[in-house]
N, C-alpha and C positions, 0 to 999 in steps of 0.2 A: 399089484398096480404099480406101473412105472412111476418113478419120482419125477416131479415137474422139473422142466429144464430151467436153469438159472440164466437169466438174461444179463450179459455183461454190461456194465454201466458205460455210458457214453464218456469217452476220454475227456471231453470238454465240460462234462456235467459235474457239479459239486456233489460228493457222496452224501447220501442221506445220513442224518445223525442217528445214533443208536437210541433205543428207547421205545420201540414199538411203532405201529402204524399211525397212531394219533400224533405222536411227536413228529413223525416223518411228514405227515400231511400238513401240520402246522408250519414246519420249516419251509415246505414248498410254497405255502400261501404267503409266508413272510417274504420269501425271495421274490415271488411274483409281484407283490405290492411294491417292494423296494425298486424292482426293475422298471415298473410302470409309473412310478412317481417321479415327475420332473423335478430337477434340482431347482431350488429357490433362486430367483434371480435378484442380485443386489443392484441397487441404484447408488450413485455417488452424489454426495452433497458436501458442503463445507460448514464448519462449525459456527461461523458468524453470518455469512451470507452465501447462499447457493447460486449456481450459475443459472443461465436462462432455462426456463421451464423446470427449475428445481433440480435438475440432474446434470452432473458433470460428465464430460466425455470420459469414458473408461480409460482411454489412452492418456489423458491428462492425469487421472488418478494413478495410473501405473507409473508415470514419470515422476510424480511426487513421491511415491513409495520408493522408487529406485534412488531418488535424491536423498531421502532419509537414510538409506543404507550407506550411500557413498559418503555422506557427511557425518554419519554417526550421531544424529540428533533429530528431534521432531522438526518437520518442515511446515511452515505456515505460508499461505499464498496471499499476496496483495496484488491482484490482477484487476486493473481498472481501465479497460479499453475505451470506454465511452461514458458520457454523462448518464445519469439515471440513479436508481437506488444504489447506495453505497458506491457511487462512481466518483466520489471526491474524498480526499483525505482530509476530513474535517472533524468537528466536535461530535457530530452525530455518529460517525463511524467509530470514534473513540468510545462513546458510550456503549455501543454494541459490543465492542471488544472487551470493555471493562465488565460488562454483564456476563461474558462468557469466559472470564479469566480462569474459572475453576476447571475448565476443560484442559488447561495447561498444568503440568506438574510444577508446583512451586519450587523454585531453586534450580530447575533444569533448563539450561540455555536452549534456545530454538534458532532455527534458520528461517529468515523471512525473505521470500522471493518477491521482489518489488518490480512491478511494471506499471507505472502510474504517472499521470501528467501533473499531479500535485493536488493542492487544496489550500488549507489555511495553515498559517504558522503555528497557531495554538493547537490545532488538532494533531499536527505532525509531532510537536513537542510532547504532548500528552501521550501519544501512541508510543514514542520512543521511551519515555520515562516509565510507562507501565511495563513494557517488556524488560526494562532494566531492573526495576524493583521486584517484579513478580517472578521473572524467570532467571534473574541473575545475569542478564545480558543476552544479546542476540547477534547473530551473524547476518549481515545484509548481503543478499545475492541479487545482482542486477544483470539480467540476461540482455536487455535492450535499452530501456530508459527509465530513469527516476528523476523527473524534472521538478523544479520549483520546490514546493513543500515536501515532495518525496525526497529531494536531496537533503533537506533539513532532517528528515527521518533517518537517512543514511548516516548522518553525522553522529548519531547516538549509538551506532553499532560498535561492538568491540572488535569486529572483523568485517572487512569489506571484500567481497568477491565480485569482480566486474569482468564481463566478457570483453574481448578485445575491441569490439565496436559498440559497446554500451556507452551511454552518456548520462551525465548529471547536468544540472543547470544552475544558473544564478538564483539568488534569493531575493531579488527585488520584488516588492509586493505589486500585484496586478489589480487594477481597479477599473470598473466600467465607467467610461465617459458617456454620460447621458446625452450630450449634444451630438457627439459623433457616432454613438452606438457601437463603440469598439472598446476593447480592453487596452489599457496603457499602463506603463510602469509608474509607480509612485515616485520613482527617481526622476521622472521627466520634469516635475515642478521643482524638486530640490536642486537638480543640476541646472535647470533654467536660471534660477536666481544666482547660483554660483557663477555661471557663465556670463550672466548679465553684469555681475560685479567685476569679473575679470575684464570684460569688454570696457567697462567704465574706467578702470585703472589704466588700461592700454590707451584709451582715448585721451586721458589726461596727459600721459607721457607724450603721445604723438602731438597733441596741441601745444604743449610746452616747448617741444623741440622746434616746431614751426615758428611759433611766436618769438622765441629767443633768437632764431636766425634772422627774422624779418625786423625785429625791434632791437637792433644792435645797441648795446650800451645800457639797456634797461636791467634793473635788478630783478632777481628771481621773485622776491616777495611782491614786486609790482606786477609781474606777468602772471604769477600763479592764480590770483583771484579771477583774472580774465579767462584763463583756461578752465577753471572750475565752473565759472558761470556758463561758458559755452557748452561744456560736456553735460552739466546738469539740465540745461534747457533741451539738449538733444535726447537725453534718456528719461526725462521726467515722465512723458506719456507712458512709457513702458513700465516704470516703477509704480505708477498710479493704478495700473491694472492688476497688481498683485494683491490677492486676498490673503492677508497675513494669517488669519485664523485657519483658512484652508491649507495654507503652506505649512503651518505648524502641525496640523493633523497628518499631512502626508509625511512629514519628517518623523513623527512618532510611529507611524505604521512601518516605515522603512526600518526604524530603530528596533521595533519589536522583533523582526526576523533576525536581525543582527545579534540581539541579546540572547535569544533562544539558541542561536548557533554557538555563541561563546560557551554557554552552559553545557550544551551537549558535547562539545569538543573537550571541555575540561573533564567531563564525566568519563571519557575514554582515556584519560591520562595525559592529555596534551598540556603543555605549560601554559599558564594563563596569558602570558604575553604573546605567545605563538597563536593561541586560540583567538585572541583579539585581532591579530593580523589576518588570519585565515578567514574569519567571519567578515571582516571589513572587505577583503577581496571578493568574497562571494556576493556581497551586497552591491558593491560600487564599481568594481574593476571591469565589468563586462558590458559591452555596448548595447546588447539587446537581451531580452528575456529568453529568447530561443537559442542563445549562444551555446555551442556544444562544449561541454567539459568532458573530454574523453579520458581514456586511461592515463595517457601521459600527463595531461593537465591535472588530473587527480593526484598523480605522483608529486607534481610541483606544488600542490596545495598541502602536501604532507598528510594526505588521507590514508596512505599506506595500502592502496588497493592490491589485490592479488588476482592473477589470471586463474580461471578454472583449470582444474587438472584435466588430463586427457580422458578420465573417467566421467567427470562432472559435465564437461562442455556438451557432449551429445545429449545428455539428459536435459540441460537447459534449452537446447535447440528443440527438443521434443515438447517441452513445456510451452515455448513460444508457438510452436506449430499447432498444438492442440488446444490452446487457450481460446475461450470464446471471444468473439469480436464485437458483440453487442451488449454484453452484460458482465457484471463484475463477479469475481470469485474471491472471497475473503475468509481466511481461517484455514484450519487443517482439514484435509480431505477425509471424509468418513464414508464408510459403506453402510447403507441402510437396507434392511430387509423390508421390502415394500408391503408384503402381506402382514407382517407383524405390526408395522406402523399403522396400516389401515385399520387392523383389528383394534389396536389400542385407541385410536381416535374414535372409532365407532362406540366403544365403551364410554369414553369420556363424553361424547355427544349425548349418549343415552342418559348418563347421570345428570348432565346439565339440563336436559329437557324434563327429567323427573324431579329436579330441584333437590338433589341429594348431595349437599356440599361436602359432608364428611366422607362419603364413599368416593366422591370425585377427588378429594384431596389424597385419599389412599391410593386411588388408581394412578393419579398423576405422579405420586412419589414412587410407586412401583414401576411405572413405565417412563420415568423421567428421561432416561438415556435414549430410549427409542423415540419419544416425542421430541426431545431436543434435536435429534439428528434429522427428524422428518418434518418438523413443524412448518418449515417454509417451502416444502415441496408443493408446487402448484397442483400436481396431479392428486395429491392428498388433500390439499386445501379445498379443492373443488367439492362442494357439498354433495354433488351427485355421485361422487365416488365413495361417500361414507356409508 
């Protein structure tokens, strides 16, 4: 009987492993399953607060990863394009960051990409001090703008990287005027009284000059009471409108930002006298809250800004391009396996319904990393998806 012909293997086909027909069949099945199983798809979120719908644009996640490689340190994002949850740099945001501090390696400096309109002086100060104490310092990276309280946060950085057209802003506190329903600077009242005082002194000088010319031969001590009586009668209605308690409150609020600024500047090694001068300029020297403190102005304030390198600038452009426009992103970008996260939450929900707290605690501990990264994803939060 003629021997059976051997069929040459397909050049593109992986040779069968040795070990008999059973092993060969198993290998074929394994390859078939592997080839037909779709790759798991990762979603991106942030360690403190995720973007809109709980998922970050993969292009933004990629830019953050590239920035980490370029700077050689972990990158955290503080992107606050609009009001809403985590849309303000305030005490609530600080508490969230504080609760997630264990996601940062203690003693390892981080880079913080800031794109924020600001918030409260207290929240910004706490944010800066937490990064300084826990991480051992941070690098502030400003692609476009870090205004108001976000500028205060920048003052606590050991290093400042500003794009050529990025801007910081003054530190004068903003308050809602209930009568006009607009925000105004706390300096408005403080400066109003100062200018009123300056106007009074100028009015006394002018009145004295006129009286001395008209009342020739009169002594100064005779003319001065007349000038003072005239000026006080002129300005008395204005002074009577001043609420001294409210004025004192405004002064204290303005002083709060200035004192926080002094402390943060000293923490980065600035001389106390220079820190006081810089803080005073940031609070009082600019005519409006929207005033642009650009790169050159930051240099004049001795903030020692650096321009991004040719490698870093395109990455910052990508971050700005792909950042969400209606929701905040706060924290380090994380990849989440959606299937694993959903399965973990299903088990947790099951234990909760069954009233099994010990098993629930074990499950939470076992899946803490997965749950932490996925807890705020709206797609997972939706009970219909559990």
